[in-house]
N, C-alpha and C positions, 0 to 999 in steps of 0.2 A: 778387435776382440769382442766388443759388445755385440756387433752384428752377428758374429759367429755363434755367440751364446744364445741370442734370440732365435736364430735359425735352428740350433740344436734343440732348444727347449720346445719349439714349435713342432718339430718333426716327431717328437715323442708322443704328441697328443692328437695329431690329426689322422683321420682315417684316410686311406688311399685306395684307389681302384687297383686292379691287377695290371693296369697299363704301365705303371712305373713304380719303382721302389723308393723308399725314403732317401737312400743315399743318392739316387739319381736326381731327385728334386734339389737336395742340398747342393750338389755339385752344379746343377744347371743354374740355380739362382746365383751362386758365387761367380760363375763364369759370366752370366748376363750382367750382373751389377757393374762389372768393369767395362762393359761395352755401351752402356746407356749414356745419354747426354746428361749434363749437369742438372737440367730442369726436370728430368724424369725421376720417378720415385718408386720404391718397392714397399708394399704394405702387407703384413702378415696378420692372421687372426690375433686379436688382442692389441693390435696397434691402434694408435689414437684415431685414425681415420677409417679403420676397418668397417665398422658398422655403417657409417655414413656412405661409404663407397659401394656398399652392397644394396642400398635402398633403391627400389624401383617403384614405379607407379603401381605395379602388380604384386609387389612383395607384401607379406611373406608367402602368398600363394605361389608366385613364380620366384624361385630362389635357386638360380644355377649354383652348383657346388664348386666353390673356389678354394684353392689351397694358397693362392697368392694373388695379389693385385698389382699389376704394373701400370702406373700412370705414365704413358708415353708422352713425349713432348716434341718429337720429330719423326719424320718418315723413317729415318734410319733406326730409331728406337723400335718402331713396329717391325721392321725387317729383322732386326736382331732378335726380338722376342719370338717371332714365328720360326726363325731358323733354329734357335735353341730348343723351342718346343718340339720341332720335328726331330732334332737330334736325339732328344731324350724321350720321345714318344709321349709327350704330355699334351692333353687336349687343351684348347683355348677358345675363348669367345671375346670378341670385341664389342664394346658398348659405347654409346654416346649419350643420347637422351634417356635411355633406359625406360622407354614408354611401351615397348612391345608387351603383349599379353598372352601370346601363344604358349600352350603347355609344353611344346617341344623344347623350349629353353631349359626346362628342368632336367633334361637328359645329359647336361654337361657333367661328367663324372670327376669331380675334384680336380679341376684344371686351373688354368691361368685366366684371370680377367685382364683383358687389354683395354684399359680405360683411355678413351680418345679425347677427353674434354680439354686437355691442355693444348690440343691442336685447334685452338679456338680462334681461327683467323678467317677474315673475309676481306678480299682485296679487289677493288674495281679495276677493270682494264682502263687504259688511257682514254679510249673512245667511249667508255661507259656502257658498251653493249654486252659485256660479259663480266662475271665475277669469279674469282677463285675462292672456293669455300672449303674449309677443313672440317674438323669434328665439332662443328658449332651448332648450338641450339637456335631455333628460329628467332627467339627473343633477341639474341645478340646479332644475328644476321640482319634483321629488320631495323634495329636501332642504329646499327653502325653506319647506315647510309643516309641518315638525316643530314641536311633538310631536303635532299633531292628526291628521296624515295625511289631510287633506282634499285629495284629488288628482283630477285628471282622468284619463280613460282615455288612456294614452299608448302609445308603441311598446314594443318588447320588450327593448331594451337602453338603457343609460343614455347612450350616446354619440350616439344619433340625436336629431334635433330633434323638437319637439312637432308643428310644422306639417307637415313633410315626410311622415311616415307618414300623418297624418290626411288630407291631401289626396288620397291614393290608397286610403284604407281605414283602416288602423291596427289590426292584430291585437294582442291583448294577453291577459295572464293574467286580466284582468277582463272579457273580452268575453262570457263566459257569463252574467254578471249584468247588464252595462250596454251591451252591443253594442260595435261597433267605435269607434275614436276619433272618426271622423266623425259617429257617431250622437249624440255629446255636444256637437256644435257648435251654439252658440246664435246667434252672429253673427260676422262677420269684417270687418275693415277691410283694404283692399288698394289698391295702386297698379296700375291697369290700364294697358293698352298705350299709351293716349293720354297718360299722365302724371297723369290725374285720380285723386283719392282717392275711393274708393267704399265704402259700407257695404252689406253683404249679410246678409239674414236671411230668415226665412220670410215676413216682412211687408214687406221692403224689398229691391228687386231680387231677387225670389224665384227667378227663372229662373237668375240667376247663382249664387245660394246653392245651388240644386240641383246645378249643374255643379261647384261647388267640392268637393262631397262625393263624390269618386270620380275626378274628372278635373281637380282644382284646379290642378295644376302648369301647365296649359295656359291659364290665364285671368288671371294677375296675380301680383304679389308681395305676399304676405300680411304685413302689418306688425303685426297683433295679432289674436288670436282670443279670443272669449268662449266658454268651454267649461264644461260642467257638471262639478261636483266631487262626490266621493263620500267618505263617512266610512269609511275602510278600517281594520278592526280590526287589532290587533297580535298576533294569536294564530294566525297561519298555521302549518300543519304541512306539512313538505315531506319526501317520501321520495325519496331518490336511490338508484337501483338500477342495477346493471350486469348485463347478460345476455350469455351467450356466443352465438356465431354460430348454434348449433343451435336456439336458442330463438326465432329470428326469426319463423317462421310462427305459433307458438303465441301469442306476444306480440301480433302485429298482428291475428290473428283475435280475440283478446280485445278489442282496441281497436275493432274493428268491432262487437262486441257492445255496447260502451259507447255507440256512436252509434246503436244500433238499439233495438228495444222490449224486448229480453231483460233489460237492466239499466237501472234507473231512475237516470239520472245527474243529480246535483244541479248547479245553475248555479254553485256555489262550487268545483267541481272542475275544475282545469286539468291537461291531460295533454300532455306534450311530451318529445321526446328527440332524440338524434343517433346516427348511426353514426359511430364514431371509432376510430382506431388508438391503443390504450393498451398499449404493449409490456410494461409491468410486469404487466399483467393477462393478456394473451395476446400472446406475441411473434410469432405467426404471423398470426392473423386479426383483423380489426376486431371491435369489440363494440358493443352497444347500451347507451348511457348514458341512462337514462330517469328522468324526473321526474314524480312524482305530487304535485301541490300542492293543498292544500285550505284554504280560508279558514275556520278553526275549529280546535278542539282535536284532539289525537291520538285521543281516544276517538270523536270525530265522524268523523274521517278514516279510521280503521282498517277499517271494513267495506268501503270501496272499495279501500284499499291491499291488503287481504287477497287480492283477486283476483290482484294482481301478485306478491305474495310467494309465492303458491301455485305459481307457474310455476318457482320455483327459481332465483332470480338468484344470481350469483357473490357479490355483496355487497349489503347494504342499510344505508343510513345515514338516520336520522330526525332532522330538525331541528324543534324545537317553539318556540312563542311567537315566531315570526319576524314582525318588523314589515315594513311595506311597502318601506321603503328597503333593509332587509337582504335582502329577497326577491330583488333583482337579484344580490346576491353569492351567495346560496345556490343560485340557479339558473344561475350562471355567465354572467350578462349585465351585470355591473357595468362601470364605466368603465375599470377596469384589466385586464379580461379580454381574451383574444385576439380575441374578436368585435369589440372596439373598436380593434384595432390599426390604425395608419395606414401608408400607403405599402407595402402588401403585396399589391396587385393584386386584392383580393378579387373573385371572379367567381361568379355563380350562374345558375340557370335554374329558375324557379318552376314548380310543378305543383300544380293544385287538383283534387281527386278526390272523388267521392261516397262512396268507401270504399277501404280498402287492398286492393290486388290482391297477394296474397302471392306469386304466381308472378312478377309483375313486380318485386316488392320483392327477391326472391331474385336475379333477374337483375341488378338494380341493385347488390346487395351484392357480387356476383362482380366486376362492373366496378370497384366502389369498392375492393375488395381490391387490385386491380392499381394503382389510382390511388395508394393510400397506400403501396404497395411502391416506388413511384417516389420517390426521395428529394427531388425538387423539390416534391412535393405531399403529403408525409408528414403534414402537419397538417390535411388536408382533413377535412370532415365532410359528412354529409347531414342536413339538418333534417327532423324527423319530427313534425309538430305537429297536435294535436287540442285546441284551447284551450277549446272549448265553444261551443254555438250558440244557447242559449235566448234570450239577450239580443239576439243578432244577428238571429234570425228573428222577433223581436217587432216589428221595424221593417218597415213597408211597403216592399217593394223599389222601388216606383215613386217613393218620396219622395226618393230620392237618385240621383245619376248612377252610383253603384257598380253594376257588372255584377251582375245577379241571381244568376249562378252563384256569386258570392262569398258570398252568403247561403244558398244551397242546399247547398253542398258543405262538409263538415266537415274534410276532410283538406287540409293545406297542407304541401308538401315542397319542398326544393331542395337540390341539391348545392352546396357552398360550398368553393371552392379558394382558398388563399393561396399566393403564391410571391414570391420576391425578384427584383428586377432587371427589365430590359426586353428580355430576349432574345425575338426574334420567334418562333422555333420553340417555345419554352416556352409562349408565349401561345397559339399555334395549338393546341398539345397540350392546354392547359387548356380551351379552347373545345370541342375534340373530346370530352374527358372529360365535361364538363358536359352536352353534347347527348346523349351516349350514356346517361348516367344518367337524364336527363329522359325520353328515349324508352323506356327500360326501365320506369320507373315508370308510364308510360302504357300498358303492354302490354295489360292487360285492358280498359281504357277505350277504346282505339282499336278494339276489336272491336265496340263499340256504334255506334249511329248518331249519337251526340252529338259535338259539336265540342269541341276542347280549350279550356280556359280557364286563364289565368295571372294571378295576383295582380299588379297594376300595379307594386307596389314590389319584387317579386321578378323582374320581367322583365329579360331580358338585352339587349333591343333588337332582336332579330330576329323577334319574334312579329308575326303579322298584327294589325291594329288591333282587329278584332272579337274576337280572343282575349283582349284586355285590357279592352275597354270594352263588350262586349256585342253584341247583335243589330243588324240594320240600322236599325231604328226608333230605337233609343237613340243609335247613332252619328250618325244624321241629325239628331237633336235637338241633340246636342253640336256637330256641325259648324255648324248654324245659329247657335247661341249664340256659337261661336268667331268666325264672320264678323261678328257684331254687336259683340263686345267686343274682338276682336283681329284686325281685317281684314288686317293685314300679317303676321300670324303671328309676332309678336315672341317669344312664349313657345312655342318649338318644340323645345327641347333636352332635355326629359325625357319620353320616350315620347309623342311628339306624336300628336294625334288627326287632324291634317291635315298 
């Protein structure tokens, strides 16, 4: 009786889209409740967990419109929820890490949140060569395999899910050796738009498997992934360097050398940094905080680090014998870092480049200095990433749906802004800043005949589809598969292909 009273009271106060009526949702929820597992739960507005379950890294700017939240605990729960949603024509969106920042997520019109976090499992195979992963965040995936550090290639911070980045690519400190996260995918189980549970691999539903690797958010709700694992040594060496503004051109010219023939770069070397305002270091200008990470001893890493030390950084800190879990903390990507903060509107605008254009980078720096001088955006950064391409380029570009440009171009960048509250003008200003920085970074590239490309998981939601998913032929194949597997376009809220 209490459950019915809560539902009845709720239905009197919530706004609904024309897609379904109040009585339909009331009936759907009552039917679904009887079909869910004991560990699953249903939460409505005003419930004890409602606010917490809606928090995202990008909220309140990104706030999909939910009428009810289903915390699923089994694959059958996911299937039952999708089946009921289809029956009553209720839109739905599955979430796990809730770290995506694309504006397309805001298009969900008062639907169901399918919360995957209770599918928080990682199981190693007997031979240790693969793992089965559910709706788990990287933090739990990396920690669960101690002390052996048999881990899959996962996203760049501990707070993102394993599946989310993988479905769009999955950049990583390990990509130079093993490719992107999606390159380690062996098979997947997912609930497709019809409510059917499907398995996809290179030998089963191969076309769907191809689509999952680069455009996977458009094709279903992944309930488990079988991914390759790798034995990661615990002897990483990490150099943390800080450079003043005047070193910008020399540093990024050096990085271009590392991506070219003049320096033989090993696959174990990952390079990444950020532009950031550190008032204790420089009270006026932003600085470059840069990381040189090498899987190996300090003696093995030093010949490569020497290039960066020779540029004259303000400071250099060396961490040795770093294990894989500690690597997230040393590089500033652990679950307690600012990059994992919730409810701070995080916004970005991805840029993928064949090389650093130092003229454009200086323009971006000038804009960024104004951004960080604005107290609303003083914690902003610009991501400046060169993780390594040997493992990435070892994979046939036609074997996955990932846009070929993502395997060709070694430079990944994005402004990232955080701010508090939901002031409309502040949000408009943030978007203007991110666009201006993005366009500055493209200065040299835009002079060529090539078209821009943006990494799917760094997209802000205003990019043309071809900029995310590749050329006409690739988009045509994806669209054909979309019509086969999701003819009603149920999965259209994360950078849709149609």
